[in-house]
Residue, then its C-alpha position, 0 to 999 in steps of 0.5 A: m470470517a478471514q483468520i491468520k494463520e500460521g504462517d500468513w502475512v501480513l502487509v499493513t500499509d498506507a500510502g508511504k509507509a509499508l510494514f511486511l508482517e508474518n504469523v510466526g504463532d498460531e490462528v488461535h494465538p497470532h505472534l507477527v512479527v515485522r519482517r520489513k519496514t518500507e517508508q518514502e520520504n513524499p513531500a507535498d507537491s509544493a515543495q516538489g514543484a518549481d515550475r508555474p503551469g505550462r501554456m499553450p497557443d489556444t484558437g484566437v489570436g493572442q491566446r494561450s491557455a493553462l495546462q495542469e499542473t502535474d500532482w507530483h505527490e499523487l505519482e509518488k503515491a501511485r509510485f510506492a503502491d506500485d512497488l509494493a505489488e513489486r516487492l510482493y511479486a518478488r515473495a511470493h515468486r519465491g516462496d516466502f509465503t503462501r496466504i496473505h492480507l492486505v491491510a490498508e488506506p483505502q486508495t492505497l488499497g485500490r492501487l494495490r487491487k490494479a497493480v498486484h499480479k495474478e501470484v500475489a491475488s490468488k494468496v490474497q484472503s482478505e483486504v481491510a480497507k483501514d489505515l494501521t499503519k499509525e498503531p504501536l507495534d504492540k496493540l498493531e497484533a490485536r487489531l490486526i487480528e479484530v479487523v481480519g477476522e471482521a474482513 
């Protein structure tokens, strides 16, 4: 059972919003404070793409095949996770934290697992596949202590 100890960091994220929290209390009476909040504007794919799918010549005379359209919305989600991984590496390398707990929506957690540097991965104490970014800050602390304790 993982605990959020004094000085531990907690990253709470989904595909477009991230909260970097630090426990300034102890493990018995944790108190999480926001160190950084990041949000990414990522409109629906239909609002980002302007062209219809491309076409390419096919083997038959006068035949053309449609190409799959790029999903810009999904691409931005992946970029956001990569950006978070870079920020975590920079902060870990700087010595901002020695332990971190990752609480993320399942797809984002999977993307983070692939993207984080081994220096960050060695500091991860727990991973929780839940989206808690919509929790109000006053309730988030209690919810985090509950879910991290289950991990």
